[in-house]
C-alpha positions in Angstrom: 50.7 254.7 -64.6 47.5 254.0 -62.8 45.6 256.3 -60.5 46.6 256.2 -56.8 44.1 254.2 -54.8 42.5 256.1 -51.8 41.8 254.5 -48.5 38.2 254.6 -47.4 37.3 256.1 -44.0 36.0 252.6 -43.0 39.4 251.1 -43.5 41.1 253.9 -41.6 38.7 253.5 -38.7 39.2 249.7 -38.6 42.9 250.0 -38.6 42.8 252.6 -35.8 40.4 250.4 -33.7 42.7 247.4 -34.3 45.8 249.3 -33.2 44.0 250.6 -30.1 42.7 247.2 -29.2 46.3 245.7 -29.6 47.6 248.5 -27.4 45.0 247.8 -24.6 45.8 244.1 -24.8 49.5 244.7 -24.5 48.9 247.0 -21.5 46.9 244.2 -19.8 49.7 241.7 -20.5 52.3 244.1 -19.1 50.2 244.7 -15.9 49.8 240.9 -15.4 53.6 240.4 -15.9 54.3 243.2 -13.4 51.9 241.6 -10.9 53.6 238.1 -11.3 57.0 239.6 -10.9 56.0 241.6 -7.8 54.3 238.5 -6.4 57.5 236.4 -7.0 59.5 239.1 -5.2 57.1 239.1 -2.3 55.8 242.6 -2.8 52.1 243.2 -2.1 50.5 244.5 -5.3 47.0 246.1 -5.2 44.4 244.5 -7.5 43.9 246.5 -10.7 40.1 246.1 -10.9 39.3 247.2 -7.4 38.0 250.7 -7.1 38.5 252.9 -4.0 35.2 254.6 -3.3 34.1 256.6 -0.4 31.7 254.7 1.8 28.2 255.9 1.7 28.7 257.6 -1.7 25.7 256.7 -4.0 26.6 255.4 -7.4 25.4 257.3 -10.5 22.4 255.6 -12.1 23.0 254.3 -15.5 21.5 256.3 -18.3 20.3 255.3 -21.7 22.6 256.4 -24.5 19.6 257.1 -26.7 17.3 259.1 -24.4 19.6 260.0 -21.5 17.0 258.8 -19.1 17.5 256.2 -16.3 16.4 252.7 -17.2 12.7 252.1 -16.6 11.8 255.8 -16.9 8.9 256.6 -19.1 9.8 258.6 -22.2 7.2 260.7 -23.8 
């Protein structure tokens, strides 16, 4: 008998990412289906991509993943 082949970490990671992507895609499809069904039934359904934020609350500035500094800031 031959030796048992081992899976590489890269293959495991690709499979995990693919499964996660498929799960997110299915969730989106389910949300759209629920919205269509609610719309057909005449129920108001809040938009999924709208965020409820307090008025006047400042947004967090985006930060660089490499330096942690806001964009345009001098690093040195």
